C-alpha positions as CSV (number, residue, x, y, z in Angstrom):
1,M,-57.7,122.4,133.5
2,L,-54.3,124.0,131.9
3,H,-52.9,120.6,131.6
4,T,-55.4,118.9,129.7
5,Y,-55.6,121.3,127.1
6,L,-51.5,121.2,126.7
7,M,-51.4,117.9,126.5
8,T,-54.2,117.6,124.0
9,S,-52.6,116.4,120.9
10,Y,-49.1,116.8,122.6
11,N,-46.7,113.9,121.3
12,K,-43.9,113.6,123.1
13,R,-41.9,111.4,120.7
14,I,-41.4,114.4,118.1
15,R,-39.4,117.5,118.9
16,P,-41.0,119.9,120.2
17,L,-40.6,122.6,116.7
18,Q,-43.4,123.8,114.4
19,N,-40.8,123.8,112.0
20,Q,-39.5,120.1,111.8
21,N,-36.7,121.5,109.6
22,R,-34.9,123.5,112.3
23,S,-32.6,122.5,114.7
24,L,-32.8,122.7,118.6
25,T,-30.7,123.8,120.9
26,V,-30.7,122.5,124.3
27,H,-28.4,125.0,127.1
28,A,-26.4,122.5,129.6
29,A,-25.0,123.6,133.2
30,F,-23.4,121.0,135.4
31,N,-23.2,121.6,139.2
32,L,-20.6,119.1,140.8
33,I,-21.3,117.8,143.9
34,S,-18.6,115.7,145.1
35,V,-15.9,113.2,143.6
36,L,-16.6,110.1,144.9
37,R,-13.5,108.0,143.9
38,L,-10.9,107.7,141.5
39,E,-9.9,104.0,141.2
40,E,-6.3,103.9,139.3
41,S,-6.4,99.9,139.4
42,I,-9.4,99.6,137.1
43,Q,-8.8,103.2,135.8
44,K,-12.7,104.1,137.1
45,L,-13.7,107.5,138.1
46,S,-17.2,108.2,140.3
47,I,-18.8,111.9,140.8
48,S,-21.5,113.4,141.9
49,G,-23.5,116.0,140.4
50,Y,-26.8,117.5,138.3
51,F,-27.2,119.1,135.2
52,K,-29.5,122.3,134.3
53,L,-30.7,121.5,130.8
54,S,-33.5,124.0,129.1
55,W,-34.8,124.6,125.9
56,K,-37.6,125.6,124.2
57,D,-40.9,123.9,123.3
58,E,-43.2,125.6,121.0
59,F,-45.9,123.5,121.9
60,L,-46.0,124.1,125.7
61,V,-46.9,128.0,125.1
62,W,-50.0,129.4,127.0
63,N,-51.2,132.7,128.1
64,A,-50.7,133.0,132.2
65,S,-53.4,135.7,132.2
66,Q,-56.1,132.9,130.8
67,Y,-55.4,130.5,133.1
68,G,-55.4,132.1,136.9
69,E,-52.1,134.1,136.2
70,L,-50.3,130.5,136.4
71,Y,-46.9,131.1,134.9
72,S,-45.0,127.3,135.2
73,V,-45.8,123.6,135.5
74,D,-44.2,121.0,136.2
75,F,-44.3,117.7,134.0
76,P,-43.6,114.3,135.0
77,Q,-40.4,113.7,132.9
78,D,-41.7,111.1,130.7
79,E,-45.1,113.2,129.8
80,I,-43.4,115.4,127.5
81,W,-40.3,115.6,125.1
82,K,-36.6,115.9,126.5
83,P,-33.3,114.5,125.1
84,D,-32.1,111.6,125.6
85,I,-28.6,111.9,127.3
86,V,-26.2,109.5,127.9
87,L,-22.9,108.7,129.4
88,S,-21.0,107.7,126.2
89,N,-17.9,106.5,127.9
90,G,-19.6,105.4,131.4
91,Y,-17.5,102.7,132.8
92,E,-20.7,99.8,132.9
93,R,-22.9,100.6,130.9
94,F,-25.2,103.2,128.8
95,N,-27.9,104.7,131.0
96,V,-30.5,107.3,129.8
97,L,-30.1,110.6,132.1
98,G,-32.6,111.2,134.8
99,E,-35.4,109.1,137.3
100,N,-39.0,109.5,136.8
101,C,-39.1,112.0,140.1
102,V,-37.6,114.4,138.5
103,K,-40.0,116.8,137.3
104,I,-39.5,119.3,134.0
105,T,-40.9,122.9,134.8
106,V,-42.2,124.5,131.6
107,T,-42.9,128.4,131.8
108,Q,-45.8,130.0,129.9
109,N,-43.1,131.1,126.3
110,G,-42.7,127.3,126.1
111,T,-38.8,127.7,128.2
112,A,-38.5,124.2,129.6
113,T,-35.9,123.4,132.2
114,W,-34.8,120.0,133.5
115,H,-32.5,119.5,136.9
116,P,-31.5,115.5,136.5
117,G,-28.7,114.2,138.7
118,D,-26.8,111.2,139.3
119,V,-23.5,109.5,140.4
120,F,-21.8,108.9,137.3
121,D,-19.1,106.0,136.7
122,S,-17.0,106.5,133.6
123,T,-13.6,105.5,132.3
124,C,-10.1,107.6,132.9
125,S,-6.9,106.8,131.4
126,I,-4.5,107.4,134.4
127,D,-1.4,108.6,134.1
128,T,1.0,106.8,137.0
129,T,4.4,108.2,136.0
130,Y,4.5,110.2,138.6
131,Y,2.8,108.5,141.5
132,P,2.0,109.5,144.0
133,F,2.3,113.1,143.1
134,D,0.4,112.5,140.2
135,T,-2.3,114.8,138.5
136,Q,-4.9,113.2,136.3
137,L,-7.3,114.6,133.4
138,C,-10.7,112.8,133.3
139,E,-13.4,113.5,131.0
140,L,-17.2,112.0,130.9
141,H,-18.8,112.6,127.4
142,F,-22.9,113.2,127.4
143,L,-24.3,112.7,123.7
144,I,-27.7,113.1,122.8
145,W,-28.3,109.2,121.8
146,S,-30.8,109.7,118.9
147,H,-30.9,112.8,116.9
148,G,-27.9,113.9,114.9
149,I,-26.3,117.5,115.2
150,D,-29.0,118.6,112.4
151,K,-31.9,118.0,114.8
152,V,-30.5,118.8,118.1
153,K,-27.5,120.9,119.0
154,M,-25.9,121.3,122.7
155,K,-24.4,124.4,124.0
156,P,-22.9,124.7,127.8
157,Y,-23.7,128.0,129.4
158,S,-20.7,128.9,130.2
159,P,-17.2,127.3,130.1
160,G,-16.9,126.5,133.6
161,I,-18.7,124.5,135.9
162,S,-20.4,125.1,139.1
163,N,-18.9,123.3,142.6
164,S,-21.7,124.6,145.0
165,G,-22.0,123.0,148.0
166,F,-18.9,120.6,146.9
167,H,-18.0,118.2,149.3
168,E,-13.9,117.8,149.2
169,N,-12.2,114.5,148.5
170,G,-9.7,112.6,151.0
171,E,-7.7,111.6,148.3
172,W,-8.0,114.0,145.1
173,Q,-8.2,117.9,145.0
174,L,-10.0,119.3,142.6
175,L,-7.7,121.8,140.7
176,E,-10.2,122.8,137.5
177,A,-13.2,122.1,136.3
178,W,-14.7,122.8,133.0
179,M,-17.4,122.5,130.1
180,R,-17.1,122.3,126.4
181,T,-19.2,121.2,123.0
182,E,-17.7,118.5,120.4
183,E,-20.0,117.9,117.4
184,T,-19.3,114.6,115.9
185,Y,-21.3,113.3,112.9
186,L,-23.2,111.5,114.7
187,S,-24.4,113.3,117.4
188,P,-23.4,116.6,119.8
189,N,-21.5,115.9,122.6
190,V,-20.8,117.8,126.1
191,I,-17.4,117.1,127.4
192,I,-16.9,117.8,131.3
193,S,-13.5,117.7,132.2
194,L,-12.2,117.3,135.7
195,K,-8.4,117.7,136.3
196,L,-7.3,115.8,140.0
197,Q,-4.3,116.1,141.6
198,R,-3.5,113.5,144.3
199,R,-2.8,114.4,148.1
200,S,0.1,113.1,148.4
201,Q,0.8,112.8,152.5
202,F,-0.5,109.7,153.3
203,F,1.2,107.9,150.6
204,M,4.5,109.8,151.7
205,L,4.3,108.3,155.4
206,E,2.9,104.5,153.6
207,F,5.5,104.4,151.0
208,L,8.0,106.4,150.3
209,V,9.5,107.3,153.6
210,P,9.6,103.1,154.6
211,I,11.1,102.4,151.6
212,M,13.8,105.4,151.4
213,L,14.6,104.4,155.2
214,L,14.5,100.6,154.1
215,S,16.9,101.7,151.4
216,L,19.6,102.6,154.0
217,L,19.6,98.7,155.7
218,N,20.8,97.6,151.9
219,S,25.0,99.7,153.1
220,F,24.8,98.7,156.6
221,V,24.8,94.5,155.7
222,F,28.8,95.4,155.1
223,L,28.8,96.0,158.6
224,V,27.4,93.0,159.7
225,P,30.4,90.8,161.0
226,C,31.2,87.4,158.7
227,H,31.1,85.0,161.8
228,S,27.8,86.2,163.5
229,G,25.9,84.3,160.5
230,E,23.5,86.6,160.1
231,K,24.9,88.2,156.9
232,I,23.4,86.6,154.2
233,S,20.3,86.4,156.1
234,F,20.0,90.0,156.4
235,S,20.7,90.9,153.2
236,V,17.8,88.5,151.6
237,T,15.6,90.1,153.9
238,V,16.0,93.0,152.9
239,Y,15.6,91.9,149.5
240,V,12.3,90.5,150.4
241,A,11.1,93.5,152.0
242,Y,11.6,95.6,148.6
243,G,9.8,93.0,146.8
244,V,7.1,93.3,149.5
245,Y,6.5,96.9,148.7
246,L,7.0,96.2,144.7
247,S,4.0,94.0,145.2
248,N,1.4,96.2,146.9
249,I,2.6,99.4,144.8
250,S,1.5,97.3,141.4
251,S,-1.4,96.2,143.1
252,S,-3.1,99.7,143.2
253,L,-1.8,101.0,139.5
254,P,-3.3,100.1,136.1
255,H,-2.2,97.4,134.7
256,N,-0.8,98.3,131.4
257,S,2.4,99.5,130.0
258,M,1.7,102.5,128.5
259,H,2.4,104.5,131.5
260,I,5.4,103.0,134.0
261,S,5.7,104.4,137.6
262,C,8.9,106.1,138.4
263,L,7.8,104.9,141.8
264,T,8.2,101.1,140.1
265,I,11.3,102.2,138.4
266,Y,12.5,103.1,141.8
267,L,12.2,100.3,143.5
268,I,13.5,97.7,141.0
269,C,16.9,99.7,141.1
270,M,16.7,99.2,145.1
271,L,16.1,95.6,144.3
272,S,18.9,95.5,141.8
273,L,21.1,97.1,144.6
274,S,20.2,94.7,147.2
275,V,21.0,91.7,144.7
276,I,24.6,93.3,144.2
277,A,25.1,93.3,147.5
278,T,23.8,90.0,148.4
279,F,26.1,88.9,145.7
280,F,29.3,90.3,147.5
281,V,28.0,89.5,150.5
282,A,28.4,85.8,149.4
283,L,31.7,86.5,147.5
284,E,33.2,87.8,151.0
285,L,31.2,85.0,152.9
286,R,32.9,82.3,150.7
287,Y,36.0,83.5,151.0
288,F,36.2,83.8,155.1
289,F,35.0,80.5,155.7
290,T,37.1,78.5,152.9
291,F,40.1,80.4,154.7
292,N,39.1,79.2,158.1
293,E,39.1,75.9,156.7
294,Q,42.1,75.9,155.4
295,A,43.3,77.1,159.0
296,A,41.6,74.9,161.0
297,E,43.2,71.7,158.8
298,N,46.7,73.0,158.9
299,A,46.6,73.7,163.0
300,D,46.6,69.7,163.1
301,T,49.5,68.7,161.4
302,T,51.7,70.2,164.1
303,V,54.8,68.0,164.0
304,Y,57.0,66.6,166.4
305,T,60.2,64.6,165.6
306,S,60.7,61.3,167.0
307,H,64.6,61.7,167.9
308,L,64.7,64.9,169.4
309,D,62.9,66.3,172.4
310,K,61.7,69.7,171.4
311,K,59.0,70.9,169.3
312,V,59.4,71.5,165.4
313,P,59.2,75.4,164.7
314,S,55.3,75.8,163.9
315,K,53.3,78.2,161.3
316,D,51.4,79.2,164.1
317,S,53.4,83.0,163.8
318,S,52.5,83.3,159.9
319,K,48.9,81.8,160.5
320,E,48.2,84.6,162.4
321,G,49.7,87.0,160.3
322,Q,47.3,85.6,157.7
323,T,44.4,85.6,159.7
324,N,45.1,89.6,160.2
325,N,45.8,90.1,156.9
326,L,42.5,88.8,155.9
327,S,40.8,90.5,158.8
328,L,42.5,93.9,157.6
329,K,41.3,93.5,154.0
330,L,37.8,92.2,154.5
331,K,37.7,95.4,157.0
332,L,38.5,97.3,154.2
333,M,36.4,95.9,151.7
334,N,33.4,96.2,154.1
335,T,34.2,99.9,154.5
336,T,34.8,100.8,150.9
337,L,31.5,98.8,150.2
338,F,29.6,100.4,153.0
339,L,30.5,103.7,151.8
340,I,30.0,103.2,148.2
341,F,26.4,101.8,148.4
342,I,25.4,104.4,151.4
343,A,26.5,107.4,148.5
344,V,24.2,105.6,145.8
345,D,21.5,105.1,147.6
346,V,21.4,108.5,149.4
347,L,21.6,110.1,146.2
348,F,19.4,108.0,144.0
349,S,16.8,108.4,146.7
350,V,17.0,112.3,147.4
351,G,17.5,112.6,143.1
352,F,14.2,110.5,142.7
353,F,12.1,112.6,145.6
354,F,13.4,115.7,144.2
355,Y,12.3,114.3,140.7
356,L,8.7,114.0,141.8
357,R,8.4,116.7,143.7
358,T,9.7,119.3,140.9
359,Q,7.5,117.6,138.3
360,N,4.5,118.0,140.2
361,A,5.3,121.5,140.8
């Protein structure tokens, strides 16, 4: 009976105001349930939560004493007027907020309360400069699609966002969340801001520690003997390992030039050191094998006089001295390069790590 009385001549296409020259205020609050994921490579944020929206519907007013002390009525959301709210920075498409199963509760004085919820996918500009010790600020822009600010206004109940029943994310930690309004000439906006910090323990074990250990191998290539035949292959293997890590990290980061990750720059520097080490190894091997070839050729030219029954003094002693001199030079060069490279690797790696940690702090 009450429902029939209220729906008589009710038009849900008209703003629920007796005076259509006035603006309607919609109060909003948001409860965040979970940060589902933040995909850096495609710059997509997914969260779950629900709104509490309330407004005054002047066409749905009754006297509870005349209807058996009935103080509130639940209406299907498609039967009465409601604000058509959309996520304007949605990742794929604009979806109007609300599902048909959600009811709108209206009290006897016309106060309507609506609790629509959903999984919201929005775009988020990712700054990976200090990856994996980065902090991201993501915003979700909700606006009333079909009404301007002179018709409908949105105001938050409070700047804060409720997170009762919030479920933690294994990759991202929620540092702060707040809500604010932003009125444009087109329509009123409610902006939900989330400040997220990456949990870096997994990435330290997965990327940083292996990369820093790998950087030490650049130096140990100078301790491999030249005659072992593995010196150049050792150096090239280290270079390839850096390339694999660089490829894996680049595939998980956004492909843009606005923010370059310090980790990418670090890997490129390590690649450059590996190239320099390979260059020195190639020169060393070239010098080493060239000298040995010449020594082998000279060893076959031992001359015996045809008229004297004795051997012409050979140059074996001088060759042995040259060989010993070459070994000393190579040993000194390898020791010097080893100390230089290991000092550069350690200082650069430790400096890079503490730089990221201080920026994160």
